[in-house]
C-alpha positions as CSV (number, residue, x, y, z in Angstrom):
1,X,-0.1,0.2,-0.3
2,X,1.2,3.4,-1.2
3,X,0.9,6.3,1.4
4,X,0.7,9.6,-0.8
5,X,2.7,12.5,0.2
6,X,-0.3,14.4,1.5
7,X,-1.2,11.8,4.0
8,X,2.5,11.5,5.2
9,X,2.8,15.4,5.7
10,X,-0.7,14.8,7.6
11,X,0.8,12.6,9.9
12,X,4.0,14.4,10.3
13,X,2.2,17.8,11.2
14,X,-0.1,15.7,13.6
15,X,3.0,14.1,15.3
16,X,4.6,17.7,15.6
17,X,1.5,18.8,17.3
18,X,1.2,16.3,19.9
19,X,4.8,16.4,20.5
20,X,4.4,20.5,21.2
21,X,1.5,19.5,23.6
22,X,3.3,16.7,25.7
23,X,6.1,17.7,28.7
24,X,8.8,15.1,28.5
25,X,10.7,17.4,30.4
26,X,10.2,19.3,33.5
27,X,12.7,21.9,33.0
28,X,12.1,25.6,33.5
29,X,12.9,28.2,30.7
30,X,13.4,31.7,30.8
31,X,16.2,32.0,33.7
32,X,14.2,29.3,35.7
33,X,11.6,31.5,36.4
34,X,8.2,30.5,38.1
35,X,4.8,32.0,36.6
36,X,1.6,31.9,39.0
37,X,-1.5,30.9,36.6
38,X,-3.6,33.2,34.8
39,X,-2.9,36.2,33.2
40,X,0.5,37.8,34.4
41,X,2.3,40.5,32.6
42,X,5.3,38.9,33.1
43,X,4.1,35.9,30.5
44,X,4.0,38.5,27.9
45,X,6.9,39.0,25.2
46,X,7.3,40.9,22.3
47,X,10.0,40.8,19.4
48,X,10.5,39.9,15.8
49,X,12.9,39.5,12.7
50,X,14.5,42.3,10.8
51,X,16.2,41.4,8.0
52,X,18.2,43.0,5.0
53,X,19.7,41.5,1.8
54,X,21.1,43.8,-1.1
55,X,22.3,42.4,-4.7
56,X,20.7,40.9,-7.3
57,X,17.9,40.2,-4.7
58,X,16.8,43.2,-2.6
59,X,14.9,41.9,0.9
60,X,13.9,44.1,3.6
61,X,11.8,42.5,6.0
62,X,10.4,43.7,9.4
63,X,8.2,41.3,11.3
64,X,7.1,42.3,15.0
65,X,5.7,39.6,17.1
66,X,3.6,39.4,20.5
67,X,3.3,36.3,22.6
68,X,2.0,34.8,25.9
69,X,3.7,32.0,27.8
70,X,0.8,29.4,28.4
71,X,3.3,27.6,30.5
72,X,6.9,27.4,31.6
73,X,7.5,25.3,28.1
74,X,4.6,26.5,25.9
75,X,3.8,29.7,24.1
76,X,1.6,31.2,21.5
77,X,1.8,34.2,19.6
78,X,0.8,36.2,16.7
79,X,2.9,38.2,14.3
80,X,2.8,40.7,11.4
81,X,5.2,40.9,8.1
82,X,5.9,43.3,5.8
83,X,8.8,42.8,3.3
84,X,9.8,44.9,0.4
85,X,11.4,42.4,-2.6
86,X,13.1,43.4,-5.6
87,X,14.8,41.0,-7.7
88,X,17.0,42.2,-11.0
89,X,17.7,38.6,-12.1
90,X,14.9,38.7,-14.7
91,X,14.3,40.7,-17.8
92,X,12.1,42.7,-16.4
93,X,12.9,43.9,-12.6
94,X,10.3,42.0,-10.4
95,X,9.7,44.1,-7.0
96,X,6.9,43.9,-4.8
97,X,5.6,44.8,-1.0
98,X,4.5,41.4,0.9
99,X,1.9,42.1,3.5
100,X,0.9,39.2,6.0
101,X,0.1,37.6,9.5
102,X,1.0,34.3,11.5
103,X,0.1,32.5,14.0
104,X,2.5,30.3,16.0
105,X,3.3,28.0,19.1
106,X,6.7,27.2,20.5
107,X,7.3,24.5,22.9
108,X,10.8,24.2,25.2
109,X,12.1,20.6,24.9
110,X,15.0,21.8,27.5
111,X,15.8,25.3,28.4
112,X,17.6,26.7,25.1
113,X,16.2,24.3,22.5
114,X,12.5,24.6,21.0
115,X,10.1,23.2,18.8
116,X,8.1,25.6,16.4
117,X,5.0,25.5,14.6
118,X,3.7,28.1,12.7
119,X,0.7,29.0,10.2
120,X,1.2,32.2,8.0
121,X,-0.5,34.0,5.2
122,X,1.3,36.6,3.0
123,X,-0.3,38.9,0.4
124,X,2.1,39.8,-2.6
125,X,1.9,40.2,-6.4
126,X,2.8,36.8,-8.4
127,X,3.2,36.9,-12.2
128,X,0.6,34.8,-13.9
129,X,1.1,33.0,-17.1
130,X,1.2,36.1,-19.3
131,X,3.7,37.8,-16.9
132,X,0.9,40.2,-15.4
133,X,1.1,40.6,-11.7
134,X,-1.7,39.8,-9.6
135,X,-1.7,39.9,-5.8
136,X,-2.7,36.9,-4.3
137,X,-2.8,35.0,-0.5
138,X,-0.2,32.6,-0.1
139,X,-0.3,30.4,3.1
140,X,2.5,28.5,4.4
141,X,2.8,25.8,7.4
142,X,6.1,26.0,8.8
143,X,7.4,23.2,11.3
144,X,11.0,23.2,12.9
145,X,12.9,24.0,15.8
146,X,15.4,26.2,17.1
147,X,17.9,27.5,20.0
148,X,17.6,30.5,22.3
149,X,20.3,32.3,23.4
150,X,20.1,34.9,26.7
151,X,21.6,38.1,26.0
152,X,20.8,39.8,28.9
153,X,17.8,40.3,31.6
154,X,14.7,39.4,29.8
155,X,16.4,39.6,26.2
156,X,17.0,36.8,24.0
157,X,18.0,35.6,20.8
158,X,16.4,32.8,18.6
159,X,17.9,31.0,15.9
160,X,15.3,29.1,14.0
161,X,15.1,26.6,10.9
162,X,11.6,25.8,9.6
163,X,10.4,23.7,6.9
164,X,7.3,24.9,4.8
165,X,4.9,22.0,4.2
166,X,2.7,24.1,2.0
167,X,5.5,24.7,-0.7
168,X,4.1,25.5,-4.0
169,X,5.4,27.4,-7.1
170,X,4.0,30.7,-5.6
171,X,5.5,30.1,-2.1
172,X,8.2,32.9,-1.2
173,X,10.4,30.5,0.5
174,X,12.7,27.8,-0.4
175,X,13.2,25.0,2.1
176,X,14.9,25.1,4.9
177,X,14.0,28.4,6.2
178,X,16.7,30.3,8.7
179,X,15.2,32.8,11.0
180,X,17.3,34.9,13.4
181,X,15.4,36.9,16.0
182,X,15.1,39.2,19.3
183,X,12.8,38.3,21.8
184,X,12.3,40.6,24.9
185,X,10.0,39.7,28.0
186,X,8.0,42.4,29.5
């Protein structure tokens, strides 16, 4: 019996979601802080990514985020994305402004290492068969993990490697996706 790629991806996604909900280790994160139950401003964090690339491809990325630590190991959040993309590799210069948002969850496996899952929708101009540009929404389902380094009191740097499971011809990403960001606890 053959299993289609779609079924394999669905099983992998389910496995990642189950893994992020389990608590195999009782290590505390964020400098071993304990949190009381319910809402606390100490559980809120902000941050995001900022990226620059110049050359044949110019990319400017500003992606702020805000999140909430549900437990010492599990956090949920939302983020916005703005990117300016200009590519000189084509006969006509392609440039577009990309807008979007994302929902994400991270689960700390051990104090510095975490699993990450994210659903993102970006809106940008995509050439059609006749090279006319049309704005479209493109969804990406990203799964991966990362490493968090403490920079100072309540300031951290994240390095992530993600994989896009909704990869299509219109996708703005090539797998794997690397991200570096800053997180600030409030």
